[in-house]
N, C-alpha and C positions, 0 to 999 in steps of 0.2 A: 683523469687527465684529458681524455678525448672529449668529454663534455665541455670542460673549461676551454679547451682549444677551439671547439666549435663555436662557443659563445663569443669568444674573442674575435673570431672571424666575422661573425654576424655583426658585432659592435663596430668593427672596422668598416663594414658596409653600410653603416648608418642606423642599424637597429638599436632602439632604446630598450635596454634590458636592465632593470633595476637590480642592484646588488642584493637587496633583501629577497627578491624573487628567486635569484640564483641560489642563495643559501637555503631558502625554504624548499625549493624544488629538489635540490640535492639531498636534503634531510628526509624527504618523503618519497624519494625515487623508488625504493623497494615497494612501498605500498601502492604507489601510482601505477607502476609497470608490472608488478608481480615478479620482477627479477631480483633475486637475492643471491648472496653467496660469496662476496669478496670480503673476507675476514669479518663475517657477520656473527656477532655474539648472539647465541640463541639460548644460553643457559648459564647458570652460575652455581657455584658451590657443588661440584667443580665447574669451572668455566668451560663452556662448550662453544666452539667456533666452527662455522662452515666456511671453507674457502674453495672456490671452484677451480683451483690450480689443477690443470689437466694436461700439462705438457712441461717440458724442461724449464722454459722461461717462467711459467706460473709457479713451479716448485721453487725456483730461485727467489721469487718475490715472497713466497710463503716463508722461506727460511729467514729472509730479512726481517719479516714481522715477528717470527719466533724469537729472534735475538733481542727484540725490543719488549718482549713480554715476560712477566715474572710468573713463575709457576714452580711447583715442587717436582712433579713427575709429568712426563709427556706421554699421552695416549693418542695414537693416530689411527683413525678409521679410514681405510683407503679402498677404493674400487675404481677400476679404469675400464675403458672400452678397448676392444681388440686392436684397433688401428693406431694406437699410440706407441711411442718409444718407451715401453715400460721399463726396461732394464736401465736406461739412462735416468729416468725419473727416480727409480728406487735407489740407484747408486748415490743420489744427492741427499737422500733423507737421513735424519739423525739416527745413528745406530743405537743410542741409549733409550729410545722410545719403545713403548709396548705397542705392537701393531695388531689391528683387527682387520684382516683381509676379507673383503666382501665384494658384492656386486650389486648394481642396480638391476631391477627386473626388466631387462630388455635383451633382445637377441645379440646386440653388438657388445654386450658386457663380457669382459674377460672372466672366465670361471674363477671363483675364489680360490680353488685349490691350485690352479695354474699360477695365479698371482702370488699365493703363499710360497710356492716353490721358487719363483723368481725372487721373492723377497728374501728367502733364506739364502739363495745364491748371492744376494747383495749384502749379506751380513745382518739382515733384520730378523728380529724374533717376534713371533706372534702366533695367532690362531686364525684359521679360516672360518667364516660364517656365511651361510647360504643367503641370508637376508640382512639388509641394513638394520632393521629393527633389532635383530639378535645382536649384531655387532655393537650398536649403541647401548643396549641393555647391559651387555658384558662390560663395556668400557665404564659405564656409570657405576656398575657394581664393584669394580676394582679400584676406581679412582677415589682419592680423598678430596676434601673440600678445597685444598690448595693446589690441586692438579689442574692440568689443561687437557681437554679432549679436542682434537682437531679432526674434522671430517674433510677429506680432499680426494682428488684424483679424477673426478668426473662431475660434470654439470648435472648429469642424470642422477647421480648419487646424492648430490646436494638437494636436488628437487625432491627426492624421495625422503630424505631424512628431515628436512626442514619442518614439514607438517608434523612429523612424529615428535620432534623436540618441542615444537610450539604448543602442541596439545597435551604436553606433560603437565598434569594438574599440580605437581609439586613445584613447578617452575625451575626445576633443577635438571 
């Protein structure tokens, strides 16, 4: 939305920006910028999606997207940084999902056991994992082909998991 609003402002100031260039630019933005993670599908059978939802507003957007998505069972890999309103974010998440509490490998990351405890207090069930790779492997092992795995909670976690999933030779 921000990009489109910016383009509209430029066009109002006389910039000539071709519609096809806009479409092509948006389609390749991730590859051009290296920025990924807003409901980015990175695997299938089961479907694996990264969403950089890392605050209450982001989680609300994630929930809207979940309502539009078809899946059998929901698996959520989540890791957050210490300075976020974790309890508010966790209270919004679906109770019926299986959770894989983890952390990105950086000092600001909230410990996976602390996140797990806060998740349990919010009515979520799951298991803590010290590393994102372990959480992703566990979710893939438990998921069926019709399930959905969502990775969220931190931009740092998304950056850590994206290469792991993209380098999966099975493509799943």
